[in-house]
C-alpha positions as CSV (number, residue, x, y, z in Angstrom):
1,X,-0.1,0.3,0.1
2,X,1.3,3.5,-0.8
3,X,2.2,5.9,1.7
4,X,2.5,8.9,-0.2
5,X,0.7,12.2,-0.6
6,X,-3.0,11.9,-1.3
7,X,-3.8,14.6,-4.2
8,X,-7.3,15.4,-4.8
9,X,-8.5,14.7,-8.2
10,X,-11.4,15.7,-10.2
11,X,-13.3,12.7,-9.2
12,X,-12.4,13.2,-5.4
13,X,-13.6,16.6,-5.3
14,X,-16.6,16.4,-7.3
15,X,-18.4,14.5,-4.8
16,X,-17.3,16.8,-2.1
17,X,-17.7,20.2,-3.5
18,X,-19.4,22.2,-6.8
19,X,-15.7,22.6,-8.3
20,X,-16.6,23.8,-11.8
21,X,-15.8,21.3,-14.2
22,X,-13.4,23.8,-16.4
23,X,-10.9,24.1,-13.5
24,X,-11.3,20.6,-12.1
25,X,-8.4,19.1,-14.0
26,X,-6.1,22.1,-12.6
27,X,-6.9,20.6,-8.9
28,X,-3.7,19.9,-7.3
29,X,-1.5,21.5,-9.6
30,X,1.2,23.8,-9.5
31,X,0.0,27.6,-9.7
32,X,1.4,29.7,-12.6
33,X,3.2,33.0,-12.5
34,X,0.1,34.9,-13.7
35,X,-2.3,33.5,-10.6
36,X,0.7,33.9,-8.0
37,X,1.0,37.8,-9.0
38,X,-2.7,38.4,-9.0
39,X,-3.1,36.9,-5.6
40,X,-0.2,38.7,-4.4
41,X,-1.6,42.2,-5.6
42,X,-5.3,41.5,-3.8
43,X,-2.8,40.8,-0.6
44,X,-1.2,43.9,-0.8
45,X,-4.5,45.8,-1.1
46,X,-5.9,43.8,1.4
47,X,-2.9,44.9,3.7
48,X,-3.0,48.6,2.8
49,X,-6.6,48.7,3.2
50,X,-5.9,47.1,6.8
51,X,-3.3,49.6,7.5
52,X,-5.4,52.6,6.5
53,X,-8.2,51.5,8.7
54,X,-5.6,51.3,11.4
55,X,-4.4,54.8,10.8
56,X,-8.0,56.3,10.3
57,X,-8.7,55.0,13.9
58,X,-5.8,56.2,15.6
59,X,-6.8,59.8,13.9
60,X,-9.9,59.3,15.2
61,X,-8.9,58.9,18.8
62,X,-6.3,61.9,18.3
63,X,-9.4,63.8,17.6
64,X,-11.6,63.1,20.5
65,X,-8.5,63.6,22.9
66,X,-7.5,67.2,21.1
67,X,-10.4,68.2,19.2
68,X,-9.3,71.6,19.1
69,X,-5.7,71.5,17.6
70,X,-6.4,68.2,15.7
71,X,-4.3,67.3,12.4
72,X,-3.7,64.1,10.6
73,X,-0.7,62.3,12.2
74,X,1.9,61.9,9.9
75,X,4.5,59.1,11.0
76,X,8.1,58.9,10.0
77,X,8.6,57.0,6.8
78,X,10.9,54.3,8.6
79,X,7.6,53.8,10.8
80,X,5.5,53.4,7.9
81,X,7.7,51.0,6.1
82,X,8.1,48.7,9.2
83,X,4.6,48.8,10.2
84,X,3.5,47.8,6.8
85,X,6.4,44.8,6.7
86,X,5.4,43.7,9.9
87,X,1.8,43.5,8.9
88,X,2.8,41.7,5.8
89,X,4.6,39.0,7.4
90,X,2.5,38.4,10.0
91,X,-0.3,38.3,7.6
92,X,1.4,35.8,5.3
93,X,2.8,33.7,8.2
94,X,-0.4,33.2,10.0
95,X,-2.5,32.5,6.9
96,X,-0.2,30.0,5.5
97,X,0.2,27.9,8.8
98,X,-3.8,28.1,9.6
99,X,-5.3,27.8,6.4
100,X,-2.2,27.5,3.9
101,X,-3.8,30.4,1.9
102,X,-4.1,34.1,2.5
103,X,-7.3,36.0,1.2
104,X,-5.7,36.5,-2.3
105,X,-4.9,32.7,-2.7
106,X,-8.7,32.4,-1.6
107,X,-10.0,34.2,-4.3
108,X,-7.5,32.5,-7.1
109,X,-7.9,29.2,-5.9
110,X,-4.5,28.8,-4.7
111,X,-2.9,27.2,-1.6
112,X,0.6,27.1,0.0
113,X,2.0,23.6,1.0
114,X,5.2,21.8,2.4
115,X,7.3,19.2,0.4
116,X,4.6,16.9,1.8
117,X,1.6,18.2,0.6
118,X,0.9,19.9,4.2
119,X,0.1,22.9,5.7
120,X,3.4,24.7,6.7
121,X,4.6,24.6,10.3
122,X,4.7,28.1,12.3
123,X,8.7,28.5,11.8
124,X,8.3,27.6,8.1
125,X,5.5,29.7,7.6
126,X,7.1,32.8,9.2
127,X,10.5,32.5,7.7
128,X,8.7,31.9,4.3
129,X,6.5,34.9,4.5
130,X,9.8,37.0,5.5
131,X,11.6,35.8,2.5
132,X,8.9,36.7,0.5
133,X,8.7,40.1,1.9
134,X,12.3,40.9,1.6
135,X,13.0,39.2,-1.7
136,X,9.5,40.1,-4.0
137,X,11.1,39.5,-7.0
138,X,11.8,35.8,-6.2
139,X,8.7,34.9,-7.5
140,X,9.5,35.7,-11.2
141,X,11.2,32.5,-11.1
142,X,8.2,30.5,-11.7
143,X,7.9,31.9,-15.0
144,X,11.2,29.9,-16.3
145,X,10.7,27.1,-13.6
146,X,9.6,23.9,-15.0
147,X,8.0,23.0,-12.1
148,X,6.4,26.3,-11.4
149,X,8.6,27.4,-8.4
150,X,9.5,30.7,-7.2
151,X,13.1,31.2,-5.2
152,X,11.4,30.9,-2.3
153,X,9.8,27.5,-3.3
154,X,13.2,26.0,-4.2
155,X,15.0,27.3,-1.0
156,X,12.3,26.4,1.5
157,X,11.2,23.3,-0.4
158,X,7.3,24.7,-0.7
159,X,5.0,25.0,-3.5
160,X,2.0,26.7,-4.4
161,X,-1.2,24.5,-5.8
162,X,-4.2,25.0,-7.3
163,X,-7.0,23.7,-4.6
164,X,-10.5,24.9,-4.8
165,X,-11.5,22.7,-1.6
166,X,-13.0,24.5,1.2
167,X,-10.7,24.4,4.3
168,X,-13.7,22.6,6.2
169,X,-13.3,19.6,3.8
170,X,-9.8,20.1,3.3
171,X,-9.3,19.3,7.0
172,X,-10.7,16.0,6.6
173,X,-8.8,12.6,6.5
174,X,-9.1,12.1,2.8
175,X,-7.5,15.7,2.1
176,X,-5.2,15.8,4.5
177,X,-2.3,16.1,2.4
178,X,-2.5,18.3,-0.8
179,X,0.2,18.2,-3.3
180,X,0.9,18.6,-6.8
181,X,1.3,15.3,-8.5
182,X,4.1,14.0,-10.8
183,X,3.3,13.8,-14.4
184,X,3.4,10.2,-14.5
185,X,0.8,10.0,-11.5
186,X,-1.5,12.3,-13.4
187,X,-1.3,10.2,-16.5
188,X,-1.9,7.1,-14.8
189,X,-5.1,8.3,-12.6
190,X,-6.4,9.8,-16.0
191,X,-6.0,6.5,-17.9
192,X,-7.8,4.6,-14.7
193,X,-10.6,7.1,-14.9
194,X,-11.0,6.8,-18.6
195,X,-11.2,3.2,-18.5
196,X,-13.8,3.0,-15.7
197,X,-15.7,5.4,-17.8
């Protein structure tokens, strides 16, 4: 009996969640450069929105405390950049450890997994988040990598896969491991499915 990672196939996911037929063949495959960049753009906008909300909240408190001499606070540039970096790293690390995906990943149907196809350990999630925040251009390597890996993926042995399975289902025993299958495994499963049909 094989003890390797269990990869949700089109047949597996169809009986659990209403995944659109057009994207079922990509379930479990490694994500491409376009999907990953779009997810990162959404995440960046999300973090900016959160920081803007915090800034407005602080400004509101300051207005209540000093209404007569109120003016919008102007934080130093180093403080703004530090706050943005901490927020981005924390957001990535918590999201990748708890659910395997950020809000942008959720929108694009992506999930970050380790080399065994499982969610990242807290330390691994933090290191990857820090690596991604410091070396943003590392994602561009996905465009030339045969296995669609960024520099961060190569160094930390992680992967970003297409996964439209809700977290409630992915947490189940059958889908506890999510990993991009090897080409031979895909061919073997497709042949078996076609033969059964």
